[in-house]
mmCIF file of the N, C-alpha and C atoms, coordinates in Angstrom:
data_MODEL
# 
_entry.id   MODEL 
# 
loop_
_atom_site.group_PDB 
_atom_site.id 
_atom_site.type_symbol 
_atom_site.label_atom_id 
_atom_site.label_alt_id 
_atom_site.label_comp_id 
_atom_site.label_asym_id 
_atom_site.label_entity_id 
_atom_site.label_seq_id 
_atom_site.pdbx_PDB_ins_code 
_atom_site.Cartn_x 
_atom_site.Cartn_y 
_atom_site.Cartn_z 
_atom_site.occupancy 
_atom_site.B_iso_or_equiv 
_atom_site.pdbx_formal_charge 
_atom_site.auth_seq_id 
_atom_site.auth_comp_id 
_atom_site.auth_asym_id 
_atom_site.auth_atom_id 
_atom_site.pdbx_PDB_model_num 
ATOM 1   N N  . UNK A 1 1  ? 22.439 29.841 77.408 1.00 0.00 ? 1  UNK A N  1 
ATOM 2   C CA . UNK A 1 1  ? 22.850 30.963 76.704 1.00 0.00 ? 1  UNK A CA 1 
ATOM 3   C C  . UNK A 1 1  ? 22.636 30.714 75.261 1.00 0.00 ? 1  UNK A C  1 
ATOM 4   N N  . UNK A 1 2  ? 22.148 31.739 74.523 1.00 0.00 ? 2  UNK A N  1 
ATOM 5   C CA . UNK A 1 2  ? 22.074 31.550 73.054 1.00 0.00 ? 2  UNK A CA 1 
ATOM 6   C C  . UNK A 1 2  ? 23.263 31.506 72.336 1.00 0.00 ? 2  UNK A C  1 
ATOM 7   N N  . UNK A 1 3  ? 23.319 30.681 71.362 1.00 0.00 ? 3  UNK A N  1 
ATOM 8   C CA . UNK A 1 3  ? 24.571 30.567 70.538 1.00 0.00 ? 3  UNK A CA 1 
ATOM 9   C C  . UNK A 1 3  ? 24.273 31.631 69.505 1.00 0.00 ? 3  UNK A C  1 
ATOM 10  N N  . UNK A 1 4  ? 25.400 32.254 69.136 1.00 0.00 ? 4  UNK A N  1 
ATOM 11  C CA . UNK A 1 4  ? 25.346 33.263 67.861 1.00 0.00 ? 4  UNK A CA 1 
ATOM 12  C C  . UNK A 1 4  ? 24.881 32.492 66.668 1.00 0.00 ? 4  UNK A C  1 
ATOM 13  N N  . UNK A 1 5  ? 24.110 33.088 65.771 1.00 0.00 ? 5  UNK A N  1 
ATOM 14  C CA . UNK A 1 5  ? 23.885 32.260 64.587 1.00 0.00 ? 5  UNK A CA 1 
ATOM 15  C C  . UNK A 1 5  ? 24.780 32.468 63.434 1.00 0.00 ? 5  UNK A C  1 
ATOM 16  N N  . UNK A 1 6  ? 25.349 31.583 62.871 1.00 0.00 ? 6  UNK A N  1 
ATOM 17  C CA . UNK A 1 6  ? 26.186 31.231 61.937 1.00 0.00 ? 6  UNK A CA 1 
ATOM 18  C C  . UNK A 1 6  ? 25.748 32.093 60.756 1.00 0.00 ? 6  UNK A C  1 
ATOM 19  N N  . UNK A 1 7  ? 26.724 33.096 60.079 1.00 0.00 ? 7  UNK A N  1 
ATOM 20  C CA . UNK A 1 7  ? 26.158 33.807 59.002 1.00 0.00 ? 7  UNK A CA 1 
ATOM 21  C C  . UNK A 1 7  ? 26.111 32.784 57.662 1.00 0.00 ? 7  UNK A C  1 
ATOM 22  N N  . UNK A 1 8  ? 24.936 32.803 57.013 1.00 0.00 ? 8  UNK A N  1 
ATOM 23  C CA . UNK A 1 8  ? 24.836 31.863 55.856 1.00 0.00 ? 8  UNK A CA 1 
ATOM 24  C C  . UNK A 1 8  ? 25.912 32.115 54.883 1.00 0.00 ? 8  UNK A C  1 
ATOM 25  N N  . UNK A 1 9  ? 26.216 30.853 54.270 1.00 0.00 ? 9  UNK A N  1 
ATOM 26  C CA . UNK A 1 9  ? 27.334 30.926 53.222 1.00 0.00 ? 9  UNK A CA 1 
ATOM 27  C C  . UNK A 1 9  ? 26.687 31.057 51.872 1.00 0.00 ? 9  UNK A C  1 
ATOM 28  N N  . UNK A 1 10 ? 27.128 32.215 51.252 1.00 0.00 ? 10 UNK A N  1 
ATOM 29  C CA . UNK A 1 10 ? 26.509 32.142 49.762 1.00 0.00 ? 10 UNK A CA 1 
ATOM 30  C C  . UNK A 1 10 ? 27.665 31.757 48.884 1.00 0.00 ? 10 UNK A C  1 
ATOM 31  N N  . UNK A 1 11 ? 27.315 30.870 47.867 1.00 0.00 ? 11 UNK A N  1 
ATOM 32  C CA . UNK A 1 11 ? 28.359 30.444 46.715 1.00 0.00 ? 11 UNK A CA 1 
ATOM 33  C C  . UNK A 1 11 ? 28.865 31.664 46.053 1.00 0.00 ? 11 UNK A C  1 
ATOM 34  N N  . UNK A 1 12 ? 30.009 31.330 45.349 1.00 0.00 ? 12 UNK A N  1 
ATOM 35  C CA . UNK A 1 12 ? 30.575 32.178 44.408 1.00 0.00 ? 12 UNK A CA 1 
ATOM 36  C C  . UNK A 1 12 ? 29.479 32.600 43.080 1.00 0.00 ? 12 UNK A C  1 
ATOM 37  N N  . UNK A 1 13 ? 28.936 31.634 42.823 1.00 0.00 ? 13 UNK A N  1 
ATOM 38  C CA . UNK A 1 13 ? 27.924 31.863 41.708 1.00 0.00 ? 13 UNK A CA 1 
ATOM 39  C C  . UNK A 1 13 ? 26.659 32.823 42.135 1.00 0.00 ? 13 UNK A C  1 
ATOM 40  N N  . UNK A 1 14 ? 26.326 32.532 43.294 1.00 0.00 ? 14 UNK A N  1 
ATOM 41  C CA . UNK A 1 14 ? 25.121 33.267 44.012 1.00 0.00 ? 14 UNK A CA 1 
ATOM 42  C C  . UNK A 1 14 ? 25.607 34.744 44.030 1.00 0.00 ? 14 UNK A C  1 
ATOM 43  N N  . UNK A 1 15 ? 26.911 34.921 44.581 1.00 0.00 ? 15 UNK A N  1 
ATOM 44  C CA . UNK A 1 15 ? 27.457 36.176 44.788 1.00 0.00 ? 15 UNK A CA 1 
ATOM 45  C C  . UNK A 1 15 ? 27.555 36.958 43.297 1.00 0.00 ? 15 UNK A C  1 
ATOM 46  N N  . UNK A 1 16 ? 27.995 36.344 42.418 1.00 0.00 ? 16 UNK A N  1 
ATOM 47  C CA . UNK A 1 16 ? 28.274 36.788 40.990 1.00 0.00 ? 16 UNK A CA 1 
ATOM 48  C C  . UNK A 1 16 ? 27.040 37.415 40.477 1.00 0.00 ? 16 UNK A C  1 
ATOM 49  N N  . UNK A 1 17 ? 26.024 36.669 40.713 1.00 0.00 ? 17 UNK A N  1 
ATOM 50  C CA . UNK A 1 17 ? 24.543 36.910 40.185 1.00 0.00 ? 17 UNK A CA 1 
ATOM 51  C C  . UNK A 1 17 ? 24.046 38.264 41.023 1.00 0.00 ? 17 UNK A C  1 
ATOM 52  N N  . UNK A 1 18 ? 24.319 38.230 42.223 1.00 0.00 ? 18 UNK A N  1 
ATOM 53  C CA . UNK A 1 18 ? 23.625 39.406 43.078 1.00 0.00 ? 18 UNK A CA 1 
ATOM 54  C C  . UNK A 1 18 ? 24.757 40.652 42.601 1.00 0.00 ? 18 UNK A C  1 
ATOM 55  N N  . UNK A 1 19 ? 25.854 40.259 42.522 1.00 0.00 ? 19 UNK A N  1 
ATOM 56  C CA . UNK A 1 19 ? 26.670 41.727 42.198 1.00 0.00 ? 19 UNK A CA 1 
ATOM 57  C C  . UNK A 1 19 ? 26.214 42.198 40.612 1.00 0.00 ? 19 UNK A C  1 
ATOM 58  N N  . UNK A 1 20 ? 26.055 41.387 39.647 1.00 0.00 ? 20 UNK A N  1 
ATOM 59  C CA . UNK A 1 20 ? 25.522 41.842 38.385 1.00 0.00 ? 20 UNK A CA 1 
ATOM 60  C C  . UNK A 1 20 ? 24.231 42.520 38.571 1.00 0.00 ? 20 UNK A C  1 
ATOM 61  N N  . UNK A 1 21 ? 23.177 41.945 39.225 1.00 0.00 ? 21 UNK A N  1 
ATOM 62  C CA . UNK A 1 21 ? 21.915 42.639 39.583 1.00 0.00 ? 21 UNK A CA 1 
ATOM 63  C C  . UNK A 1 21 ? 22.138 43.840 40.267 1.00 0.00 ? 21 UNK A C  1 
ATOM 64  N N  . UNK A 1 22 ? 22.904 43.910 41.142 1.00 0.00 ? 22 UNK A N  1 
ATOM 65  C CA . UNK A 1 22 ? 23.091 45.161 42.054 1.00 0.00 ? 22 UNK A CA 1 
ATOM 66  C C  . UNK A 1 22 ? 23.848 46.090 40.915 1.00 0.00 ? 22 UNK A C  1 
ATOM 67  N N  . UNK A 1 23 ? 24.502 45.832 40.031 1.00 0.00 ? 23 UNK A N  1 
ATOM 68  C CA . UNK A 1 23 ? 25.241 46.815 39.135 1.00 0.00 ? 23 UNK A CA 1 
ATOM 69  C C  . UNK A 1 23 ? 24.046 47.371 38.327 1.00 0.00 ? 23 UNK A C  1 
ATOM 70  N N  . UNK A 1 24 ? 22.906 46.621 38.135 1.00 0.00 ? 24 UNK A N  1 
ATOM 71  C CA . UNK A 1 24 ? 21.781 47.385 37.231 1.00 0.00 ? 24 UNK A CA 1 
ATOM 72  C C  . UNK A 1 24 ? 21.562 46.365 36.151 1.00 0.00 ? 24 UNK A C  1 
ATOM 73  N N  . UNK A 1 25 ? 22.246 45.182 36.139 1.00 0.00 ? 25 UNK A N  1 
ATOM 74  C CA . UNK A 1 25 ? 22.229 44.369 34.714 1.00 0.00 ? 25 UNK A CA 1 
ATOM 75  C C  . UNK A 1 25 ? 20.769 43.762 34.939 1.00 0.00 ? 25 UNK A C  1 
ATOM 76  N N  . UNK A 1 26 ? 20.138 43.464 33.926 1.00 0.00 ? 26 UNK A N  1 
ATOM 77  C CA . UNK A 1 26 ? 18.935 42.744 33.968 1.00 0.00 ? 26 UNK A CA 1 
ATOM 78  C C  . UNK A 1 26 ? 19.230 41.252 33.861 1.00 0.00 ? 26 UNK A C  1 
ATOM 79  N N  . UNK A 1 27 ? 18.197 40.474 34.238 1.00 0.00 ? 27 UNK A N  1 
ATOM 80  C CA . UNK A 1 27 ? 18.392 39.000 34.353 1.00 0.00 ? 27 UNK A CA 1 
ATOM 81  C C  . UNK A 1 27 ? 18.815 38.485 32.849 1.00 0.00 ? 27 UNK A C  1 
ATOM 82  N N  . UNK A 1 28 ? 18.292 38.956 31.786 1.00 0.00 ? 28 UNK A N  1 
ATOM 83  C CA . UNK A 1 28 ? 18.780 38.428 30.543 1.00 0.00 ? 28 UNK A CA 1 
ATOM 84  C C  . UNK A 1 28 ? 20.197 39.020 30.212 1.00 0.00 ? 28 UNK A C  1 
ATOM 85  N N  . UNK A 1 29 ? 20.564 40.028 30.376 1.00 0.00 ? 29 UNK A N  1 
ATOM 86  C CA . UNK A 1 29 ? 22.061 40.532 30.260 1.00 0.00 ? 29 UNK A CA 1 
ATOM 87  C C  . UNK A 1 29 ? 22.892 39.668 31.238 1.00 0.00 ? 29 UNK A C  1 
ATOM 88  N N  . UNK A 1 30 ? 22.565 39.434 32.402 1.00 0.00 ? 30 UNK A N  1 
ATOM 89  C CA . UNK A 1 30 ? 23.523 38.738 33.425 1.00 0.00 ? 30 UNK A CA 1 
ATOM 90  C C  . UNK A 1 30 ? 23.727 37.322 32.815 1.00 0.00 ? 30 UNK A C  1 
ATOM 91  N N  . UNK A 1 31 ? 22.441 36.684 32.222 1.00 0.00 ? 31 UNK A N  1 
ATOM 92  C CA . UNK A 1 31 ? 22.607 35.574 31.981 1.00 0.00 ? 31 UNK A CA 1 
ATOM 93  C C  . UNK A 1 31 ? 23.443 35.298 30.737 1.00 0.00 ? 31 UNK A C  1 
ATOM 94  N N  . UNK A 1 32 ? 23.377 36.408 29.746 1.00 0.00 ? 32 UNK A N  1 
ATOM 95  C CA . UNK A 1 32 ? 24.318 36.234 28.555 1.00 0.00 ? 32 UNK A CA 1 
ATOM 96  C C  . UNK A 1 32 ? 25.729 36.456 28.878 1.00 0.00 ? 32 UNK A C  1 
ATOM 97  N N  . UNK A 1 33 ? 25.970 37.357 29.885 1.00 0.00 ? 33 UNK A N  1 
ATOM 98  C CA . UNK A 1 33 ? 27.389 37.632 30.484 1.00 0.00 ? 33 UNK A CA 1 
ATOM 99  C C  . UNK A 1 33 ? 28.142 36.375 31.103 1.00 0.00 ? 33 UNK A C  1 
ATOM 100 N N  . UNK A 1 34 ? 27.252 35.529 31.805 1.00 0.00 ? 34 UNK A N  1 
ATOM 101 C CA . UNK A 1 34 ? 27.616 34.406 32.565 1.00 0.00 ? 34 UNK A CA 1 
ATOM 102 C C  . UNK A 1 34 ? 27.627 33.287 31.589 1.00 0.00 ? 34 UNK A C  1 
ATOM 103 N N  . UNK A 1 35 ? 26.785 33.063 30.509 1.00 0.00 ? 35 UNK A N  1 
ATOM 104 C CA . UNK A 1 35 ? 26.961 32.125 29.539 1.00 0.00 ? 35 UNK A CA 1 
ATOM 105 C C  . UNK A 1 35 ? 25.858 31.000 29.982 1.00 0.00 ? 35 UNK A C  1 
ATOM 106 N N  . UNK A 1 36 ? 24.851 31.682 30.833 1.00 0.00 ? 36 UNK A N  1 
ATOM 107 C CA . UNK A 1 36 ? 23.956 30.578 31.235 1.00 0.00 ? 36 UNK A CA 1 
ATOM 108 C C  . UNK A 1 36 ? 22.673 31.067 30.905 1.00 0.00 ? 36 UNK A C  1 
ATOM 109 N N  . UNK A 1 37 ? 21.486 30.373 31.276 1.00 0.00 ? 37 UNK A N  1 
ATOM 110 C CA . UNK A 1 37 ? 20.039 30.562 31.142 1.00 0.00 ? 37 UNK A CA 1 
ATOM 111 C C  . UNK A 1 37 ? 19.680 31.678 32.036 1.00 0.00 ? 37 UNK A C  1 
ATOM 112 N N  . UNK A 1 38 ? 18.482 32.418 31.514 1.00 0.00 ? 38 UNK A N  1 
ATOM 113 C CA . UNK A 1 38 ? 17.795 33.277 32.519 1.00 0.00 ? 38 UNK A CA 1 
ATOM 114 C C  . UNK A 1 38 ? 17.177 32.539 33.688 1.00 0.00 ? 38 UNK A C  1 
ATOM 115 N N  . UNK A 1 39 ? 16.902 31.188 33.497 1.00 0.00 ? 39 UNK A N  1 
ATOM 116 C CA . UNK A 1 39 ? 16.236 30.434 34.597 1.00 0.00 ? 39 UNK A CA 1 
ATOM 117 C C  . UNK A 1 39 ? 17.299 30.226 35.640 1.00 0.00 ? 39 UNK A C  1 
ATOM 118 N N  . UNK A 1 40 ? 18.640 30.062 35.294 1.00 0.00 ? 40 UNK A N  1 
ATOM 119 C CA . UNK A 1 40 ? 19.701 29.747 36.138 1.00 0.00 ? 40 UNK A CA 1 
ATOM 120 C C  . UNK A 1 40 ? 19.963 31.000 36.959 1.00 0.00 ? 40 UNK A C  1 
ATOM 121 N N  . UNK A 1 41 ? 19.974 32.213 36.238 1.00 0.00 ? 41 UNK A N  1 
ATOM 122 C CA . UNK A 1 41 ? 20.270 33.404 37.021 1.00 0.00 ? 41 UNK A CA 1 
ATOM 123 C C  . UNK A 1 41 ? 19.086 33.647 38.137 1.00 0.00 ? 41 UNK A C  1 
ATOM 124 N N  . UNK A 1 42 ? 17.763 33.471 37.686 1.00 0.00 ? 42 UNK A N  1 
ATOM 125 C CA . UNK A 1 42 ? 16.644 33.521 38.705 1.00 0.00 ? 42 UNK A CA 1 
ATOM 126 C C  . UNK A 1 42 ? 16.923 32.551 39.852 1.00 0.00 ? 42 UNK A C  1 
ATOM 127 N N  . UNK A 1 43 ? 17.380 31.407 39.474 1.00 0.00 ? 43 UNK A N  1 
ATOM 128 C CA . UNK A 1 43 ? 17.371 30.219 40.485 1.00 0.00 ? 43 UNK A CA 1 
ATOM 129 C C  . UNK A 1 43 ? 18.467 30.673 41.443 1.00 0.00 ? 43 UNK A C  1 
ATOM 130 N N  . UNK A 1 44 ? 19.729 31.187 41.131 1.00 0.00 ? 44 UNK A N  1 
ATOM 131 C CA . UNK A 1 44 ? 20.910 31.425 41.952 1.00 0.00 ? 44 UNK A CA 1 
ATOM 132 C C  . UNK A 1 44 ? 20.333 32.716 42.712 1.00 0.00 ? 44 UNK A C  1 
ATOM 133 N N  . UNK A 1 45 ? 19.540 33.656 42.372 1.00 0.00 ? 45 UNK A N  1 
ATOM 134 C CA . UNK A 1 45 ? 18.989 34.770 43.035 1.00 0.00 ? 45 UNK A CA 1 
ATOM 135 C C  . UNK A 1 45 ? 18.047 34.493 44.144 1.00 0.00 ? 45 UNK A C  1 
ATOM 136 N N  . UNK A 1 46 ? 17.421 33.467 43.721 1.00 0.00 ? 46 UNK A N  1 
ATOM 137 C CA . UNK A 1 46 ? 16.185 32.874 44.595 1.00 0.00 ? 46 UNK A CA 1 
ATOM 138 C C  . UNK A 1 46 ? 17.095 32.157 45.750 1.00 0.00 ? 46 UNK A C  1 
ATOM 139 N N  . UNK A 1 47 ? 18.108 31.168 45.306 1.00 0.00 ? 47 UNK A N  1 
ATOM 140 C CA . UNK A 1 47 ? 18.929 30.635 46.202 1.00 0.00 ? 47 UNK A CA 1 
ATOM 141 C C  . UNK A 1 47 ? 19.301 31.329 47.320 1.00 0.00 ? 47 UNK A C  1 
ATOM 142 N N  . UNK A 1 48 ? 20.101 32.536 46.690 1.00 0.00 ? 48 UNK A N  1 
ATOM 143 C CA . UNK A 1 48 ? 20.601 33.514 47.914 1.00 0.00 ? 48 UNK A CA 1 
ATOM 144 C C  . UNK A 1 48 ? 19.521 34.127 48.712 1.00 0.00 ? 48 UNK A C  1 
ATOM 145 N N  . UNK A 1 49 ? 18.439 34.412 48.218 1.00 0.00 ? 49 UNK A N  1 
ATOM 146 C CA . UNK A 1 49 ? 17.307 35.014 49.135 1.00 0.00 ? 49 UNK A CA 1 
ATOM 147 C C  . UNK A 1 49 ? 16.796 33.786 50.063 1.00 0.00 ? 49 UNK A C  1 
ATOM 148 N N  . UNK A 1 50 ? 16.840 32.543 49.853 1.00 0.00 ? 50 UNK A N  1 
ATOM 149 C CA . UNK A 1 50 ? 16.524 31.682 50.688 1.00 0.00 ? 50 UNK A CA 1 
ATOM 150 C C  . UNK A 1 50 ? 17.611 31.470 51.750 1.00 0.00 ? 50 UNK A C  1 
ATOM 151 N N  . UNK A 1 51 ? 18.692 31.575 51.277 1.00 0.00 ? 51 UNK A N  1 
ATOM 152 C CA . UNK A 1 51 ? 19.854 31.319 52.367 1.00 0.00 ? 51 UNK A CA 1 
ATOM 153 C C  . UNK A 1 51 ? 19.949 32.313 53.133 1.00 0.00 ? 51 UNK A C  1 
ATOM 154 N N  . UNK A 1 52 ? 19.795 33.534 53.064 1.00 0.00 ? 52 UNK A N  1 
ATOM 155 C CA . UNK A 1 52 ? 19.614 34.605 54.058 1.00 0.00 ? 52 UNK A CA 1 
ATOM 156 C C  . UNK A 1 52 ? 18.474 35.079 54.446 1.00 0.00 ? 52 UNK A C  1 
ATOM 157 N N  . UNK A 1 53 ? 17.177 34.436 54.254 1.00 0.00 ? 53 UNK A N  1 
ATOM 158 C CA . UNK A 1 53 ? 15.970 34.642 54.454 1.00 0.00 ? 53 UNK A CA 1 
ATOM 159 C C  . UNK A 1 53 ? 15.347 35.763 54.351 1.00 0.00 ? 53 UNK A C  1 
ATOM 160 N N  . UNK A 1 54 ? 15.643 36.255 52.882 1.00 0.00 ? 54 UNK A N  1 
ATOM 161 C CA . UNK A 1 54 ? 14.945 37.488 52.167 1.00 0.00 ? 54 UNK A CA 1 
ATOM 162 C C  . UNK A 1 54 ? 13.756 36.931 51.446 1.00 0.00 ? 54 UNK A C  1 
ATOM 163 N N  . UNK A 1 55 ? 12.922 37.895 51.196 1.00 0.00 ? 55 UNK A N  1 
ATOM 164 C CA . UNK A 1 55 ? 11.907 37.810 50.226 1.00 0.00 ? 55 UNK A CA 1 
ATOM 165 C C  . UNK A 1 55 ? 12.138 38.123 48.849 1.00 0.00 ? 55 UNK A C  1 
ATOM 166 N N  . UNK A 1 56 ? 13.085 39.315 48.589 1.00 0.00 ? 56 UNK A N  1 
ATOM 167 C CA . UNK A 1 56 ? 13.399 39.834 47.249 1.00 0.00 ? 56 UNK A CA 1 
ATOM 168 C C  . UNK A 1 56 ? 14.713 39.650 46.929 1.00 0.00 ? 56 UNK A C  1 
ATOM 169 N N  . UNK A 1 57 ? 15.139 39.814 45.873 1.00 0.00 ? 57 UNK A N  1 
ATOM 170 C CA . UNK A 1 57 ? 16.608 39.870 45.414 1.00 0.00 ? 57 UNK A CA 1 
ATOM 171 C C  . UNK A 1 57 ? 17.337 41.352 45.851 1.00 0.00 ? 57 UNK A C  1 
ATOM 172 N N  . UNK A 1 58 ? 16.479 42.350 45.991 1.00 0.00 ? 58 UNK A N  1 
ATOM 173 C CA . UNK A 1 58 ? 17.095 43.558 46.517 1.00 0.00 ? 58 UNK A CA 1 
ATOM 174 C C  . UNK A 1 58 ? 17.415 43.270 47.947 1.00 0.00 ? 58 UNK A C  1 
ATOM 175 N N  . UNK A 1 59 ? 16.670 42.635 48.714 1.00 0.00 ? 59 UNK A N  1 
ATOM 176 C CA . UNK A 1 59 ? 16.904 42.455 50.016 1.00 0.00 ? 59 UNK A CA 1 
ATOM 177 C C  . UNK A 1 59 ? 18.212 41.628 50.221 1.00 0.00 ? 59 UNK A C  1 
ATOM 178 N N  . UNK A 1 60 ? 18.302 40.602 49.349 1.00 0.00 ? 60 UNK A N  1 
ATOM 179 C CA . UNK A 1 60 ? 19.519 39.701 49.561 1.00 0.00 ? 60 UNK A CA 1 
ATOM 180 C C  . UNK A 1 60 ? 20.699 40.670 49.049 1.00 0.00 ? 60 UNK A C  1 
ATOM 181 N N  . UNK A 1 61 ? 20.571 41.619 48.082 1.00 0.00 ? 61 UNK A N  1 
ATOM 182 C CA . UNK A 1 61 ? 21.794 42.360 47.569 1.00 0.00 ? 61 UNK A CA 1 
ATOM 183 C C  . UNK A 1 61 ? 22.106 43.265 48.965 1.00 0.00 ? 61 UNK A C  1 
ATOM 184 N N  . UNK A 1 62 ? 21.147 43.797 49.603 1.00 0.00 ? 62 UNK A N  1 
ATOM 185 C CA . UNK A 1 62 ? 21.492 44.938 50.687 1.00 0.00 ? 62 UNK A CA 1 
ATOM 186 C C  . UNK A 1 62 ? 22.183 43.880 51.871 1.00 0.00 ? 62 UNK A C  1 
ATOM 187 N N  . UNK A 1 63 ? 21.492 42.805 51.928 1.00 0.00 ? 63 UNK A N  1 
ATOM 188 C CA . UNK A 1 63 ? 22.274 41.762 53.010 1.00 0.00 ? 63 UNK A CA 1 
ATOM 189 C C  . UNK A 1 63 ? 23.732 41.621 52.599 1.00 0.00 ? 63 UNK A C  1 
ATOM 190 N N  . UNK A 1 64 ? 24.051 41.267 51.406 1.00 0.00 ? 64 UNK A N  1 
ATOM 191 C CA . UNK A 1 64 ? 25.422 40.919 50.906 1.00 0.00 ? 64 UNK A CA 1 
ATOM 192 C C  . UNK A 1 64 ? 26.202 42.198 51.143 1.00 0.00 ? 64 UNK A C  1 
ATOM 193 N N  . UNK A 1 65 ? 25.681 43.275 50.902 1.00 0.00 ? 65 UNK A N  1 
ATOM 194 C CA . UNK A 1 65 ? 26.484 44.623 51.048 1.00 0.00 ? 65 UNK A CA 1 
ATOM 195 C C  . UNK A 1 65 ? 26.817 44.773 52.511 1.00 0.00 ? 65 UNK A C  1 
ATOM 196 N N  . UNK A 1 66 ? 25.879 44.819 53.373 1.00 0.00 ? 66 UNK A N  1 
ATOM 197 C CA . UNK A 1 66 ? 26.041 44.848 54.878 1.00 0.00 ? 66 UNK A CA 1 
ATOM 198 C C  . UNK A 1 66 ? 26.877 43.956 55.271 1.00 0.00 ? 66 UNK A C  1 
ATOM 199 N N  . UNK A 1 67 ? 26.984 42.882 54.745 1.00 0.00 ? 67 UNK A N  1 
ATOM 200 C CA . UNK A 1 67 ? 28.053 41.793 55.355 1.00 0.00 ? 67 UNK A CA 1 
ATOM 201 C C  . UNK A 1 67 ? 29.500 41.763 54.352 1.00 0.00 ? 67 UNK A C  1 
ATOM 202 N N  . UNK A 1 68 ? 29.576 42.961 53.677 1.00 0.00 ? 68 UNK A N  1 
ATOM 203 C CA . UNK A 1 68 ? 30.758 43.260 52.955 1.00 0.00 ? 68 UNK A CA 1 
ATOM 204 C C  . UNK A 1 68 ? 30.989 42.143 51.948 1.00 0.00 ? 68 UNK A C  1 
ATOM 205 N N  . UNK A 1 69 ? 30.084 41.487 51.322 1.00 0.00 ? 69 UNK A N  1 
ATOM 206 C CA . UNK A 1 69 ? 30.422 40.376 50.342 1.00 0.00 ? 69 UNK A CA 1 
ATOM 207 C C  . UNK A 1 69 ? 30.335 41.150 48.953 1.00 0.00 ? 69 UNK A C  1 
ATOM 208 N N  . UNK A 1 70 ? 29.581 42.272 48.773 1.00 0.00 ? 70 UNK A N  1 
ATOM 209 C CA . UNK A 1 70 ? 29.620 42.743 47.340 1.00 0.00 ? 70 UNK A CA 1 
ATOM 210 C C  . UNK A 1 70 ? 30.262 44.190 47.517 1.00 0.00 ? 70 UNK A C  1 
# 
């Protein structure tokens, strides 16, 4: 019998980045709002994608919305 797959855990920082991007903020604006570099914002978005098995940030945002995380 197959075990149900555990839902990936996204960290608070990854969720904040996805939320800002979902709200239409650009990477540079999100970085300024969070007080981090643009590289950090991109890294957090990529990490979220990797954890949920998505290719794009948009797919990760949709995944998070569907799982009621955003």
